[in-house]
C-alpha positions in Angstrom: 98.6 -128.0 -65.6 99.2 -125.6 -68.4 99.6 -126.6 -72.1 102.1 -126.8 -73.8 102.4 -123.7 -77.1 105.0 -124.4 -79.7 106.9 -121.0 -80.2 105.9 -118.9 -83.5 107.8 -116.2 -82.8 109.9 -114.8 -86.1 112.3 -113.0 -84.1 114.6 -113.5 -81.1 113.4 -111.5 -77.9 115.2 -110.0 -75.1 113.9 -110.7 -71.1 113.4 -106.8 -70.8 110.8 -105.2 -68.8 109.7 -101.6 -70.1 107.3 -99.5 -67.9 104.3 -99.5 -71.7 101.2 -98.1 -72.0 98.6 -100.2 -74.1 96.4 -98.1 -75.8 93.3 -100.4 -77.4 91.6 -99.9 -80.7 89.1 -101.4 -81.8 87.9 -103.6 -79.0 84.0 -103.3 -77.3 85.5 -101.0 -75.2 88.0 -98.1 -75.6 91.2 -98.8 -73.1 93.8 -97.6 -71.8 96.4 -99.2 -69.3 99.9 -99.3 -67.9 102.1 -102.4 -67.3 105.5 -104.3 -68.4 106.7 -106.4 -70.7 108.6 -109.5 -69.4 110.2 -109.4 -73.3 111.1 -107.8 -76.6 112.1 -108.5 -80.0 111.8 -106.7 -83.2 108.6 -108.9 -84.0 106.0 -108.4 -80.9 106.5 -108.7 -77.2 104.4 -109.9 -74.5 102.8 -108.6 -71.6 101.7 -110.6 -68.0 98.0 -111.1 -67.8 97.3 -109.1 -64.3 94.3 -107.4 -65.2 94.5 -107.2 -69.3 92.0 -105.4 -70.7 93.0 -107.3 -74.4 91.4 -109.5 -77.0 92.7 -112.0 -79.6 92.8 -109.6 -83.0 92.3 -106.1 -81.7 95.1 -103.3 -82.7 96.5 -101.7 -80.0 99.0 -98.9 -79.9 101.9 -100.0 -77.5 104.1 -96.4 -76.1 107.4 -98.0 -74.4 108.9 -95.7 -71.4 112.9 -95.5 -70.2 113.3 -93.6 -67.5 116.9 -93.0 -67.5 119.6 -90.3 -67.2 119.9 -88.2 -68.3 117.6 -87.8 -71.0 113.8 -90.4 -70.4 113.1 -92.0 -73.6 109.9 -93.2 -75.3 108.6 -95.5 -78.2 105.4 -95.6 -79.4 104.8 -98.6 -82.2 101.6 -100.4 -83.7 101.1 -104.0 -82.6 98.4 -106.4 -82.6 97.0 -108.7 -79.7 97.8 -112.6 -81.4 97.9 -114.8 -79.0 95.9 -114.5 -75.2 96.6 -117.0 -72.8 96.1 -117.2 -68.3 99.6 -115.6 -67.8 99.4 -112.8 -70.8 99.5 -111.9 -74.6 101.6 -112.3 -77.1 101.3 -108.7 -79.3 103.1 -108.4 -83.1 103.7 -105.5 -84.5 103.1 -104.1 -87.6 105.2 -104.2 -90.2 108.1 -101.6 -90.2 110.0 -99.2 -92.9 113.6 -99.3 -93.0 113.4 -96.0 -91.1 111.6 -97.4 -88.4 113.0 -100.5 -87.5 116.5 -98.8 -87.4 115.2 -96.1 -84.9 113.2 -99.0 -83.4 116.1 -101.1 -82.6 118.1 -98.6 -81.3 115.9 -97.7 -78.9 115.9 -101.2 -78.1 119.1 -101.4 -77.7 119.3 -97.8 -75.8 116.6 -99.5 -73.2 118.7 -102.5 -72.6 121.4 -100.1 -71.4 120.0 -98.2 -69.4 118.3 -101.2 -67.2 121.9 -102.5 -66.2 122.4 -99.3 -64.9 
């Protein structure tokens, strides 16, 4: 039986599966792996647990990929692992200035539109 954990998110998250590269920095091993987001928002994301190499409090770079037509999109963002559970990891994005927030919001909107096609 899994323990109920209070949701501590500061921003709404969208159910959106994005192909993601996770580049680990500052862990006991430098690593990169690929997965898909389970949900994502302006404040962070959740990555499912399949073979995950993450530790709590490490810094990572996430590279989100959207393979849409006519042009594929990519977005890079710094994050920190804030929660690890049996089902995956919660990550919080590093603070973004206004311009990067605007760019990331636009990327998420375009990714949601591309996911519908």
